[in-house]
C-alpha positions in Angstrom: -28.3 39.8 -7.8 -28.0 36.5 -9.5 -30.3 33.8 -8.2 -31.2 31.0 -10.7 -27.8 29.3 -10.7 -27.5 29.7 -6.9 -31.0 28.3 -6.3 -30.3 25.3 -8.4 -27.1 24.7 -6.5 -28.8 24.9 -3.1 -31.9 22.8 -3.8 -30.1 20.2 -6.0 -27.7 19.6 -3.1 -30.7 19.0 -0.7 -34.0 18.3 -2.6 -35.8 17.6 0.7 -36.0 21.3 1.3 -37.5 21.9 -2.1 -40.3 19.5 -1.4 -40.8 21.0 2.1 -41.1 24.5 0.5 -43.7 23.1 -1.9 -45.6 21.5 1.0 -45.2 18.1 -0.7 -44.2 14.8 0.9 -42.7 12.5 -1.7 -42.8 8.8 -1.2 -39.4 8.3 -2.9 -35.9 9.6 -2.8 -35.1 12.2 -5.4 -32.0 13.9 -6.9 -32.0 16.9 -9.2 -30.3 16.3 -12.6 -30.1 17.8 -16.1 -31.8 16.0 -19.0 -32.1 16.7 -22.7 -35.6 17.0 -24.2 -35.3 15.7 -27.7 -38.6 17.4 -28.8 -37.0 20.8 -28.4 -33.3 19.9 -28.3 -32.9 21.8 -25.1 -31.7 20.9 -21.6 -33.8 21.0 -18.5 -31.6 21.5 -15.4 -34.3 21.1 -12.8 -35.4 17.5 -13.4 -36.2 15.7 -10.1 -35.4 12.1 -10.8 -36.9 9.5 -8.4 -35.1 6.3 -7.3 -38.0 4.2 -8.6 -39.3 4.4 -12.1 -42.9 4.0 -10.7 -42.7 7.3 -8.8 -43.7 10.7 -10.2 -41.0 12.9 -11.8 -40.9 16.6 -11.2 -39.8 19.5 -13.4 -38.6 22.5 -11.4 -38.0 26.1 -12.5 -36.5 28.8 -10.4 -37.5 32.4 -11.3 -36.0 35.5 -9.8 -37.3 38.1 -12.2 -40.5 38.9 -14.0 -41.1 36.6 -17.0 -44.5 36.2 -18.6 -43.4 33.0 -20.4 -42.2 31.0 -17.5 -45.4 29.0 -17.0 -45.5 28.2 -20.8 -41.9 27.0 -20.7 -42.3 24.7 -17.8 -45.5 23.2 -19.2 -43.7 22.7 -22.5 -40.9 20.8 -20.8 -43.4 18.6 -19.0 -45.3 18.0 -22.2 -42.1 17.2 -24.2 -41.1 14.7 -21.5 -44.6 13.2 -21.6 -44.3 12.6 -25.4 -41.1 10.7 -24.9 -42.3 8.9 -21.7 -46.1 8.6 -21.9 -46.2 6.1 -19.0 -44.7 8.4 -16.4 -46.5 10.5 -13.8 -45.3 14.1 -14.5 -45.5 17.0 -12.1 -44.2 20.6 -11.9 -42.8 22.9 -9.2 -42.4 26.6 -10.1 -40.4 28.6 -7.5 -40.6 32.4 -7.5 -38.3 34.4 -5.3 -41.1 36.9 -4.7 -44.9 36.7 -5.1 -45.1 39.9 -7.1 -43.2 38.4 -10.1 -45.8 35.6 -10.5 -48.1 36.6 -13.4 -50.3 33.6 -12.6 -50.6 32.8 -16.3 -53.8 31.2 -17.5 -54.8 28.5 -18.0 -51.7 26.9 -16.4 -52.0 28.6 -13.1 -55.3 26.9 -12.5 -53.4 23.7 -12.3 -52.2 24.8 -8.9 -55.8 24.7 -7.6 -56.1 20.9 -8.3 -56.5 18.7 -5.2 -54.1 16.2 -6.8 -51.2 18.8 -6.4 -49.8 18.0 -9.8 -48.5 21.6 -10.2 -47.1 23.6 -7.3 -46.1 27.2 -7.0 -43.7 28.3 -4.3 -43.0 31.8 -3.1 -39.5 31.6 -1.7 -39.7 34.8 0.3 -42.8 33.6 2.3 -41.3 30.1 2.8 -38.1 31.6 4.3 -40.1 34.0 6.5 -42.1 31.0 7.9 -39.0 28.9 8.2 -37.2 31.7 10.2 -40.1 32.0 12.6 -39.8 28.2 13.3 -36.0 28.1 13.4 -34.1 31.5 13.2 -30.8 29.7 12.9 -31.8 27.3 10.1 -28.9 27.0 7.6 -31.1 27.8 4.6 -32.4 31.0 6.3 -28.8 32.0 7.1 -27.6 31.2 3.6 -30.2 33.7 2.1 -29.2 36.6 4.4 -26.8 38.2 1.9 -29.5 38.0 -0.7 -32.4 39.3 1.5 -30.8 41.8 3.9 -30.4 45.3 2.3 -28.4 46.9 5.1 -24.7 46.3 4.4 -23.7 47.3 7.9 -26.0 44.5 9.2 -24.3 42.1 6.7 -20.9 43.0 8.0 -22.0 42.7 11.6 -23.9 39.4 11.4 -22.3 37.5 8.5 -20.0 35.6 10.8 -23.0 34.4 12.9 -24.9 33.3 9.8 -21.9 31.5 8.3 -21.4 29.7 11.6 -25.0 28.6 11.6 -24.3 26.9 8.3 -21.1 25.3 9.5 -22.6 24.0 12.7 -25.8 22.7 11.1 -26.5 19.0 10.9 -26.5 19.0 7.1 -24.3 16.5 5.3 -20.8 17.8 4.5 -21.4 18.2 0.7 -24.6 20.1 1.4 -22.8 22.4 3.8 -20.2 23.1 1.1 -22.9 24.1 -1.4 -24.6 26.4 1.2 -21.3 28.0 2.2 -20.4 28.5 -1.5 -23.7 30.3 -2.3 -23.5 32.4 0.9 -19.9 33.5 -0.1 -21.0 34.2 -3.7 -23.9 36.4 -2.6 -21.6 38.2 -0.2 -19.2 38.9 -3.0 -22.1 40.3 -5.1 -23.1 42.6 -2.2 -19.5 43.9 -1.8 -18.3 44.1 -5.4 -15.7 46.7 -4.5 -13.9 44.2 -2.3 -11.8 41.2 -3.4 -12.5 37.6 -2.4 -10.2 37.7 0.6 -11.6 40.9 2.0 -15.1 39.6 1.7 -14.5 36.3 3.3 -12.6 37.8 6.2 -15.9 39.3 7.3 -17.3 35.9 8.2 -14.5 33.3 8.3 -10.9 33.3 9.5 -8.6 32.5 6.6 -6.3 29.8 7.8 -3.0 29.2 6.0 -3.5 26.2 3.7 -1.0 24.0 5.5 -2.9 24.5 8.8 -6.4 23.7 7.6 -8.0 20.5 8.8 -8.9 19.3 5.3 -5.3 19.8 4.2 -3.9 17.8 7.2 -6.4 15.1 6.7 -5.6 14.8 3.0 -1.9 14.8 3.7 -2.3 12.1 6.2 -4.2 10.0 3.7 -1.5 10.7 1.1 1.2 9.7 3.6 -0.5 6.4 4.2 -0.8 5.8 0.4 2.8 6.9 0.0 4.0 4.6 2.7 2.4 1.7 0.9 4.1 2.6 -2.4 7.3 3.2 -0.5 7.2 -0.2 1.1 6.7 -1.9 -2.2 9.5 0.0 -3.8 11.6 -0.3 -0.8 11.7 -4.1 -1.1 13.4 -3.7 -4.4 15.5 -0.5 -4.0 15.9 -0.3 -0.3 13.5 0.3 2.5 14.7 3.7 3.6 14.7 5.2 0.1 11.3 3.6 -0.7 9.7 5.1 2.4 11.0 8.5 1.7 10.0 8.5 -1.9 6.6 7.0 -1.0 5.9 9.6 1.7 6.9 12.4 -0.7 4.6 11.1 -3.5 1.8 10.7 -1.0 2.1 14.3 0.1 2.1 15.5 -3.5 -1.0 13.6 -4.3 -2.7 14.9 -1.1 -1.8 18.5 -1.9 -3.0 18.2 -5.5 -6.3 16.8 -4.4 -6.9 19.6 -2.0 -5.9 22.4 -4.3 -8.0 20.9 -7.1 -11.0 21.0 -4.8 -10.2 24.5 -3.6 -10.0 25.9 -7.1 -13.0 24.0 -8.3 -15.2 25.2 -5.5 -13.9 28.8 -5.7 -14.8 29.2 -9.3 -17.6 26.6 -9.6 -15.8 24.5 -12.3 -15.4 20.7 -12.4 -12.3 19.2 -10.9 -11.6 17.6 -14.2 -10.8 21.1 -15.7 -8.2 21.9 -13.1 -6.6 18.6 -12.0 -4.6 17.9 -15.2 -3.1 21.4 -15.1 -1.6 20.7 -11.7 0.3 17.6 -12.7 3.7 19.3 -13.3 3.6 21.6 -10.3 5.6 21.0 -7.2 4.1 20.8 -3.7 5.2 24.3 -2.8 3.8 25.6 -6.0 0.4 24.1 -5.3 0.4 25.4 -1.8 1.2 28.9 -3.1 -1.6 28.6 -5.6 -4.0 27.6 -2.8 -3.0 30.8 -0.9 -3.4 33.0 -4.0 -6.8 31.8 -5.2 -8.5 33.9 -2.5 -7.5 37.1 -4.3 -8.3 35.8 -7.8 -11.5 36.8 -9.6 -11.9 34.0 -12.1 -10.6 30.6 -13.1 -8.8 32.2 -16.0 -6.7 34.0 -13.4 -5.8 30.6 -11.8 -5.0 29.1 -15.2 -2.7 32.0 -16.1 -1.0 31.7 -12.7 -0.4 28.0 -13.3 1.0 28.6 -16.8 3.4 31.3 -15.6 4.6 29.0 -12.8 5.2 26.2 -15.2 7.4 28.5 -17.3 9.4 29.4 -14.2 9.9 25.7 -13.4 11.2 25.0 -16.9 13.6 27.9 -16.7 14.9 26.9 -13.3 
């Protein structure tokens, strides 16, 4: 199963858990970003950037398979950054999904023995086991269940409980979305013979788009925005027509915002890639797209659907 991309998504959304796994207590607030190392003209996706320039920076690598060069590559990234920023305190965190894929490459592995804790190695499997003993319902523990549980019948039986643990956790909303997204993606990988809708029906009740809370909230916001527009236009062209037009425009904007988010989250693409394509669609078209994305396998399917719908609109 794929892990690197999912691990970056999880821990970049909530860096505190990464430091907890590394048994490190940072004195600053961090966010995980991508940077370009000019020395090698390559990107590092796991750069932990502190709020203060006086705090240490961390380079993070996630490893889900055996690779004898991983220590060398992480050290190279740290060294390259040091050449460009000699005044910074540079540290490393290497996260292995399992202990048995850590080759403990010398001399770099000896850095983990330093009392200064400049280089940390994390075995994710052990961390999750320890975390589950402390808190069986921890959202991170639940998120990893599709990745760790081999028995598919157990997955089918318990997935709704695990997904609910994520939803009912005290994590910030954006973090919950990342955890839910990774949980769903891993479930899809475990049940490759099922489509998206069939997989998600195991752990979440699919609500018609118009009935979801997020849709209603966005429509409400859109209506308020629309009423403002309508009132302004109404002074010129008539209050009744202005309010109707404003309300309609607000609903269109709200629907577009929601469907943009749905498609972006479903296929892990940026909203900027999908939003412009929705401009010429009607509200009913976007709602229909929102219903159909659950059975689509890729963003190319969504783009093709949009293009075909645009052709129908032109022909109408």
